[in-house]
Backbone as a chain_set.jsonl record, in Angstrom:
{"seq": "XXXXXXXXXXXXXXXXXXXXXXXXXXXXXXXXXXXXXXXXXXXXXXXXXXXXXXXXXXXXXXXXXXXXXXXXXXXXXXXXXXX", "coords": {"N": [[108.724, 43.842, 135.991], [109.084, 40.571, 136.0], [108.268, 37.047, 133.605], [107.087, 34.265, 136.142], [108.718, 30.881, 135.607], [108.686, 27.77, 136.941], [111.149, 26.813, 138.952], [113.204, 28.772, 138.703], [114.432, 31.642, 139.926], [114.166, 33.638, 142.432], [113.74, 37.21, 143.898], [112.839, 38.436, 146.694], [111.321, 40.677, 149.074], [110.875, 41.28, 153.043], [109.438, 41.89, 155.354], [109.232, 45.239, 154.703], [111.967, 45.727, 154.329], [114.603, 43.59, 154.244], [115.481, 41.493, 151.856], [115.364, 38.92, 150.288], [115.646, 35.3, 148.806], [115.313, 33.545, 146.86], [113.794, 30.025, 145.575], [111.125, 29.979, 142.795], [108.392, 27.527, 142.803], [105.547, 26.498, 141.34], [103.123, 28.467, 139.204], [100.612, 29.29, 139.534], [98.535, 31.493, 137.09], [98.338, 34.093, 138.714], [99.073, 33.965, 141.452], [101.83, 32.187, 142.939], [104.66, 29.609, 144.384], [106.153, 29.616, 146.579], [110.077, 28.726, 147.205], [112.005, 28.753, 150.271], [115.667, 28.936, 151.014], [115.906, 27.757, 153.545], [114.413, 26.2, 153.332], [111.326, 27.109, 154.272], [108.077, 27.683, 152.986], [106.267, 29.811, 150.717], [102.781, 31.164, 149.51], [102.204, 33.598, 147.538], [101.332, 36.544, 145.051], [102.364, 37.33, 142.377], [103.165, 39.564, 141.776], [104.807, 40.483, 144.387], [107.074, 39.298, 143.711], [110.514, 39.552, 142.929], [113.044, 40.196, 139.315], [115.36, 40.598, 140.255], [118.211, 41.139, 142.407], [119.205, 44.018, 143.029], [116.157, 45.341, 142.186], [114.82, 44.483, 144.635], [115.46, 45.684, 145.619], [115.413, 48.208, 145.524], [112.407, 48.26, 145.656], [112.473, 48.977, 148.688], [110.646, 50.708, 151.243], [112.29, 54.418, 152.084], [113.63, 55.097, 154.99], [112.575, 57.429, 155.566], [110.954, 58.635, 153.614], [108.767, 57.273, 154.819], [105.867, 58.467, 156.5], [105.264, 60.004, 159.714], [104.106, 59.29, 163.246], [101.866, 61.616, 164.536], [102.998, 63.053, 167.879], [101.131, 63.016, 171.065], [101.707, 65.451, 173.425], [100.538, 65.729, 176.005], [98.207, 64.759, 178.891], [95.165, 63.591, 177.829], [91.553, 62.103, 177.774], [90.981, 58.746, 177.609], [88.896, 57.738, 176.171], [89.441, 59.669, 173.8], [88.959, 60.087, 170.625], [91.517, 59.073, 168.602], [91.292, 60.448, 165.499]], "CA": [[108.87, 42.057, 136.441], [110.033, 38.862, 134.873], [107.335, 36.342, 133.719], [108.089, 33.143, 136.484], [107.873, 29.723, 135.155], [109.62, 26.282, 137.95], [112.787, 26.606, 139.502], [113.339, 30.321, 138.373], [115.08, 32.551, 141.127], [113.679, 35.319, 142.407], [113.709, 38.051, 144.751], [111.139, 38.745, 147.919], [110.652, 42.005, 150.292], [110.028, 40.576, 153.24], [108.476, 43.186, 156.61], [109.715, 45.911, 153.277], [113.012, 45.698, 154.876], [114.443, 42.243, 154.427], [115.356, 40.575, 150.289], [114.863, 37.413, 150.531], [116.337, 34.572, 147.769], [113.535, 31.99, 147.124], [112.999, 29.716, 144.619], [109.688, 29.536, 142.266], [108.115, 25.765, 142.662], [104.84, 26.086, 140.621], [102.463, 29.398, 138.659], [99.209, 28.986, 138.618], [98.201, 32.359, 137.334], [98.592, 35.181, 139.195], [99.842, 33.313, 142.168], [103.17, 31.513, 142.471], [104.418, 28.838, 145.465], [108.138, 29.929, 146.291], [110.64, 28.039, 148.052], [113.025, 29.764, 150.352], [116.693, 28.169, 150.95], [116.252, 27.711, 154.373], [112.77, 25.061, 153.587], [109.876, 27.512, 154.186], [107.763, 28.14, 151.669], [104.687, 30.3, 150.94], [102.538, 31.481, 148.468], [102.898, 34.521, 147.135], [101.024, 36.951, 143.916], [103.418, 37.352, 141.24], [104.055, 41.085, 142.14], [105.335, 40.828, 144.831], [108.318, 39.269, 143.277], [111.829, 40.853, 142.026], [113.887, 38.829, 139.358], [117.015, 40.592, 140.006], [118.109, 41.751, 143.658], [118.503, 45.57, 142.98], [115.483, 45.596, 141.629], [113.838, 44.26, 145.534], [116.183, 46.511, 147.264], [115.474, 49.568, 144.906], [111.256, 49.009, 146.339], [112.006, 49.402, 150.385], [111.335, 52.318, 150.697], [113.579, 54.871, 152.615], [112.917, 56.048, 156.945], [112.216, 59.163, 155.213], [109.726, 58.822, 153.091], [107.728, 56.969, 155.543], [105.041, 59.152, 157.376], [106.224, 59.75, 161.275], [103.083, 58.92, 163.553], [101.758, 62.841, 164.966], [103.08, 62.95, 169.29], [100.775, 64.079, 171.945], [102.312, 65.615, 174.787], [99.259, 65.613, 178.508], [96.69, 64.38, 179.581], [93.963, 62.757, 176.954], [91.248, 60.769, 177.845], [90.866, 57.626, 177.152], [87.611, 58.066, 174.841], [89.033, 60.129, 173.424], [89.247, 59.176, 169.795], [92.818, 59.486, 167.731], [90.586, 60.426, 163.907]], "C": [[108.424, 40.722, 135.48], [108.275, 38.356, 135.163], [107.763, 34.655, 134.239], [107.41, 31.476, 136.25], [108.688, 29.162, 136.478], [110.214, 26.377, 137.247], [113.903, 28.013, 138.553], [113.938, 30.835, 139.874], [114.714, 33.69, 141.213], [113.944, 35.915, 143.694], [112.14, 38.239, 146.164], [111.496, 39.772, 148.942], [110.401, 41.114, 150.885], [110.191, 41.722, 154.263], [109.495, 44.837, 155.797], [110.82, 46.666, 154.916], [115.177, 44.788, 154.732], [114.446, 41.982, 152.96], [115.989, 39.901, 150.794], [115.151, 36.408, 148.681], [115.011, 33.942, 148.033], [113.337, 31.18, 145.423], [111.537, 29.998, 144.173], [109.343, 27.733, 142.451], [107.634, 25.438, 141.483], [104.319, 27.647, 140.734], [101.064, 28.739, 138.375], [97.825, 30.307, 139.023], [98.359, 32.945, 137.844], [99.677, 34.598, 140.618], [101.074, 32.296, 141.951], [104.014, 30.374, 143.827], [105.956, 28.648, 145.363], [108.255, 28.683, 147.506], [111.663, 28.975, 148.645], [114.429, 28.623, 151.092], [116.373, 27.43, 151.904], [114.889, 26.037, 154.753], [111.498, 25.661, 153.701], [109.619, 27.924, 152.428], [106.581, 28.395, 151.755], [104.355, 30.643, 149.574], [102.218, 33.11, 148.561], [101.698, 35.599, 145.309], [102.428, 37.721, 143.621], [103.847, 38.765, 141.665], [104.418, 41.276, 143.618], [107.254, 40.204, 145.07], [109.103, 39.748, 142.286], [112.173, 39.663, 140.541], [115.515, 39.45, 139.582], [116.955, 41.207, 141.553], [117.93, 43.17, 143.575], [116.955, 45.885, 142.923], [114.29, 45.799, 143.655], [114.344, 44.878, 146.198], [115.82, 48.431, 146.736], [113.655, 49.162, 145.628], [110.883, 48.988, 147.519], [111.848, 50.52, 150.14], [111.94, 52.618, 152.308], [112.885, 55.021, 154.297], [112.404, 56.832, 157.003], [111.48, 59.927, 154.386], [108.571, 58.229, 153.319], [106.954, 58.425, 156.576], [104.928, 58.778, 159.44], [104.831, 59.99, 161.541], [103.355, 60.929, 163.899], [101.952, 62.005, 167.08], [102.045, 63.785, 170.196], [100.399, 64.779, 173.273], [100.673, 66.177, 175.492], [98.64, 64.933, 177.887], [95.396, 64.115, 178.464], [93.366, 62.088, 177.37], [90.869, 60.072, 177.052], [89.734, 57.694, 175.573], [87.19, 58.82, 174.117], [89.957, 60.112, 171.813], [90.266, 60.548, 168.676], [92.253, 60.545, 165.855], [89.496, 61.606, 164.177]], "O": [[107.66, 40.286, 134.619], [107.437, 38.698, 135.998], [108.38, 33.864, 133.525], [106.306, 30.998, 136.512], [109.339, 29.996, 137.107], [110.334, 26.286, 136.026], [115.005, 27.965, 138.005], [113.721, 30.148, 140.872], [114.822, 34.614, 140.407], [114.364, 35.191, 144.598], [110.914, 38.132, 146.213], [112.197, 39.27, 149.821], [109.897, 40.116, 150.368], [111.091, 42.53, 154.033], [110.368, 45.378, 156.476], [110.644, 47.446, 155.852], [116.311, 45.197, 154.98], [113.327, 42.216, 152.503], [116.943, 40.033, 151.56], [114.841, 36.915, 147.603], [114.138, 33.863, 148.896], [112.863, 31.695, 144.411], [110.716, 30.245, 145.056], [110.182, 26.876, 142.175], [108.183, 24.723, 140.645], [104.642, 28.311, 141.72], [100.599, 28.032, 137.482], [96.971, 30.445, 139.899], [99.51, 32.527, 137.97], [100.881, 34.848, 140.672], [101.234, 31.689, 140.892], [103.325, 30.858, 144.725], [106.696, 27.999, 144.623], [107.467, 28.069, 148.226], [112.2, 29.843, 147.956], [114.086, 27.578, 151.644], [116.401, 26.239, 151.594], [114.64, 25.303, 155.709], [110.518, 25.012, 153.336], [110.251, 28.216, 151.412], [105.767, 27.775, 152.439], [105.135, 30.553, 148.626], [102.022, 33.695, 149.626], [101.467, 34.755, 144.443], [103.208, 38.388, 144.302], [105.045, 38.947, 141.882], [104.271, 42.428, 144.027], [108.148, 40.423, 145.888], [108.775, 40.207, 141.192], [111.718, 38.52, 140.566], [116.559, 38.925, 139.194], [115.907, 41.7, 141.971], [116.865, 43.692, 143.904], [116.552, 46.754, 143.697], [113.466, 46.671, 143.932], [114.024, 44.926, 147.386], [115.951, 49.472, 147.381], [113.472, 50.084, 146.423], [109.706, 48.976, 147.881], [112.395, 51.277, 149.339], [112.08, 51.86, 153.267], [111.678, 55.027, 154.538], [111.771, 57.259, 157.968], [111.3, 61.141, 154.283], [107.564, 58.33, 152.619], [107.64, 59.203, 157.239], [104.651, 57.781, 160.107], [104.14, 60.605, 160.729], [104.406, 61.534, 163.686], [101.398, 60.997, 167.52], [102.036, 65.015, 170.149], [99.369, 64.767, 173.947], [99.999, 67.134, 175.111], [98.518, 64.577, 176.715], [94.542, 64.977, 178.674], [93.965, 61.055, 177.669], [90.45, 60.395, 175.94], [89.951, 57.686, 174.362], [86.067, 59.084, 173.687], [91.185, 60.119, 171.726], [90.135, 61.703, 168.271], [93.094, 61.229, 165.272], [88.728, 61.953, 163.28]]}, "num_chains": 1, "name": "protein.A"}
């Protein structure tokens, strides 16, 4: 990851599935204010930003690597804890 400065282009991964381009507006320590193309903006940690679209896409977890939920069959009491 690169050190970002104001007016740099960066990429962020939203909801672990969408890569969006954004513009860095202000850097304050490890927090960065970014603005999206549609006009919205947020403040994020520097570890959420990527300098290339390819590196952002590589960070997205595949569906196969995500843990699967255990399906419970039959009747279970509502007081039966799942942990």
